[in-house]
Backbone as CSV, one residue per row, in Angstrom:
resi,resn,N_x,N_y,N_z,CA_x,CA_y,CA_z,C_x,C_y,C_z
1,MET,-7.866,9.348,-1.829,-7.298,9.940,-3.016,-5.785,10.032,-2.883
2,ALA,-5.136,10.135,-3.994,-3.682,10.241,-3.995,-3.254,11.592,-3.454
3,ARG,-2.117,11.578,-2.791,-1.595,12.835,-2.278,-0.863,13.557,-3.399
4,PRO,-0.684,14.876,-3.295,0.043,15.606,-4.333,1.498,15.152,-4.392
5,ALA,2.065,15.165,-5.581,3.466,14.794,-5.737,4.349,15.836,-5.066
6,THR,5.261,15.375,-4.241,6.171,16.295,-3.561,7.610,16.067,-3.985
7,GLY,7.880,14.932,-4.605,9.243,14.613,-4.971,10.079,14.149,-3.798
8,LYS,9.473,13.993,-2.619,10.217,13.599,-1.430,10.128,12.107,-1.143
9,THR,9.209,11.417,-1.785,9.099,9.978,-1.589,10.057,9.306,-2.562
10,PRO,10.940,8.436,-2.053,11.904,7.780,-2.949,11.196,6.907,-3.981
11,LEU,11.747,6.878,-5.176,11.238,5.996,-6.214,11.724,4.585,-5.926
12,ARG,10.877,3.590,-6.188,11.221,2.182,-5.994,11.014,1.449,-7.310
13,ASN,11.795,0.448,-7.544,11.637,-0.394,-8.727,11.175,-1.767,-8.290
14,ILE,10.136,-2.273,-8.950,9.640,-3.621,-8.664,9.368,-4.331,-9.986
15,ARG,9.332,-5.636,-9.934,9.000,-6.432,-11.124,7.580,-6.960,-10.945
16,VAL,6.747,-6.689,-11.945,5.343,-7.121,-11.921,5.008,-7.658,-13.312
17,PRO,4.379,-8.821,-13.396,3.982,-9.338,-14.710,3.098,-8.330,-15.453
18,ASP,3.298,-8.219,-16.766,2.573,-7.239,-17.579,1.055,-7.348,-17.427
19,GLU,0.539,-8.566,-17.441,-0.910,-8.760,-17.360,-1.467,-8.233,-16.038
20,LEU,-0.768,-8.512,-14.944,-1.199,-8.024,-13.633,-1.107,-6.501,-13.567
21,TRP,-0.021,-5.932,-14.086,0.164,-4.473,-14.080,-0.972,-3.791,-14.850
22,SER,-1.273,-4.305,-16.030,-2.328,-3.713,-16.861,-3.687,-3.799,-16.179
23,ALA,-3.983,-4.955,-15.576,-5.260,-5.122,-14.885,-5.350,-4.183,-13.681
24,ALA,-4.263,-4.062,-12.933,-4.250,-3.177,-11.772,-4.402,-1.719,-12.199
25,MET,-3.735,-1.335,-13.284,-3.861,0.036,-13.799,-5.315,0.328,-14.180
26,ALA,-5.965,-0.614,-14.840,-7.356,-0.419,-15.262,-8.275,-0.285,-14.049
27,GLU,-8.068,-1.127,-13.038,-8.893,-1.052,-11.827,-8.683,0.271,-11.097
28,ALA,-7.441,0.672,-10.953,-7.141,1.938,-10.273,-7.752,3.110,-11.032
29,LYS,-7.609,3.108,-12.336,-8.175,4.183,-13.158,-9.688,4.231,-12.992
30,GLY,-10.329,3.064,-12.943,-11.771,2.996,-12.754,-12.221,3.573,-11.423
31,GLU,-11.325,3.543,-10.434,-11.621,4.104,-9.112,-11.169,5.555,-8.991
32,GLY,-10.554,6.083,-10.050,-10.049,7.451,-10.006,-8.811,7.580,-9.129
33,ARG,-8.033,6.497,-9.030,-6.831,6.488,-8.194,-5.611,6.200,-9.052
34,SER,-4.453,6.559,-8.538,-3.216,6.178,-9.204,-2.829,4.786,-8.722
35,LEU,-2.047,4.103,-9.527,-1.584,2.788,-9.101,-0.654,2.914,-7.902
36,THR,0.096,3.993,-7.832,0.935,4.234,-6.655,0.080,4.310,-5.405
37,ASP,-1.034,5.022,-5.467,-1.932,5.130,-4.318,-2.447,3.756,-3.893
38,VAL,-2.821,2.938,-4.855,-3.310,1.589,-4.560,-2.216,0.756,-3.897
39,ILE,-1.020,0.799,-4.449,0.084,0.004,-3.916,0.447,0.450,-2.504
40,VAL,0.551,1.757,-2.284,0.901,2.262,-0.959,-0.178,1.887,0.057
41,SER,-1.453,2.034,-0.302,-2.544,1.653,0.600,-2.476,0.174,0.951
42,ASP,-2.225,-0.661,-0.057,-2.155,-2.099,0.195,-0.936,-2.467,1.033
43,LEU,0.181,-1.776,0.837,1.358,-2.032,1.669,1.106,-1.635,3.116
44,HIS,0.404,-0.516,3.335,0.036,-0.124,4.701,-0.815,-1.208,5.354
45,ARG,-1.836,-1.675,4.635,-2.706,-2.724,5.174,-1.912,-3.984,5.502
46,TYR,-1.032,-4.375,4.596,-0.229,-5.580,4.789,0.650,-5.466,6.042
47,VAL,1.386,-4.379,6.151,2.289,-4.195,7.290,1.499,-4.140,8.594
48,ASN,0.418,-3.378,8.616,-0.380,-3.274,9.845,-1.000,-4.609,10.239
49,ARG,-1.504,-5.355,9.263,-2.090,-6.666,9.565,-1.035,-7.608,10.148
50,ARG,0.135,-7.647,9.525,1.196,-8.532,10.004,1.652,-8.126,11.397
51,ARG,1.752,-6.826,11.656,2.174,-6.371,12.980,1.114,-6.665,14.031
52,ARG,-0.162,-6.527,13.655,-1.235,-6.881,14.599,-1.187,-8.368,14.906
53,GLU,-1.028,-9.192,13.868,-0.959,-10.635,14.079,0.214,-11.002,14.973
54,ARG,1.350,-10.424,14.719,2.532,-10.698,15.520,2.357,-10.171,16.938
55,GLY,1.756,-8.986,17.074,1.506,-8.400,18.386,0.550,-9.240,19.197
56,ALA,-0.467,-9.785,18.538,-1.435,-10.627,19.236,-0.739,-11.875,19.778
57,LEU,0.235,-12.362,19.036,0.976,-13.537,19.491,1.945,-13.184,20.613
58,ASP,2.467,-11.959,20.564,3.445,-11.521,21.565,2.794,-10.827,22.750
59,GLY,1.467,-10.674,22.735,0.772,-10.003,23.818,0.848,-8.486,23.758
60,GLU,1.240,-7.934,22.603,1.326,-6.483,22.436,-0.027,-5.928,22.022
61,SER,-0.124,-4.615,22.001,-1.339,-3.948,21.543,-1.561,-4.248,20.067
62,ALA,-2.808,-4.345,19.663,-3.145,-4.654,18.283,-3.445,-3.395,17.471
63,THR,-2.911,-2.252,17.868,-3.168,-1.010,17.139,-2.289,-0.921,15.911
64,ASP,-2.731,-0.152,14.910,-1.952,0.056,13.705,-0.673,0.807,14.046
65,VAL,0.415,0.336,13.479,1.710,0.946,13.737,2.080,1.901,12.623
66,VAL,1.699,1.585,11.392,2.016,2.418,10.234,0.765,3.183,9.850
67,GLU,0.863,4.507,9.815,-0.281,5.336,9.447,-0.296,5.559,7.954
68,GLN,-1.488,5.625,7.395,-1.609,5.933,5.979,-1.588,7.438,5.793
69,GLY,-0.888,7.867,4.729,-0.709,9.295,4.475,-1.792,9.944,3.767
């Protein structure tokens, strides 16, 4: 679930095609989530996956580096 708004997370601006934004909003709403929650969760997964892949190549630990809030 989404965390309560604290006003401490910086706002970011991104460009997303209208059709994709609308579809993502509908999917998130259907799950009872905010689109911000979906985006943040997916960014965590992306960063952790890339770091694990890079770590595996560098011989580092494959543990998650970025924790989800």
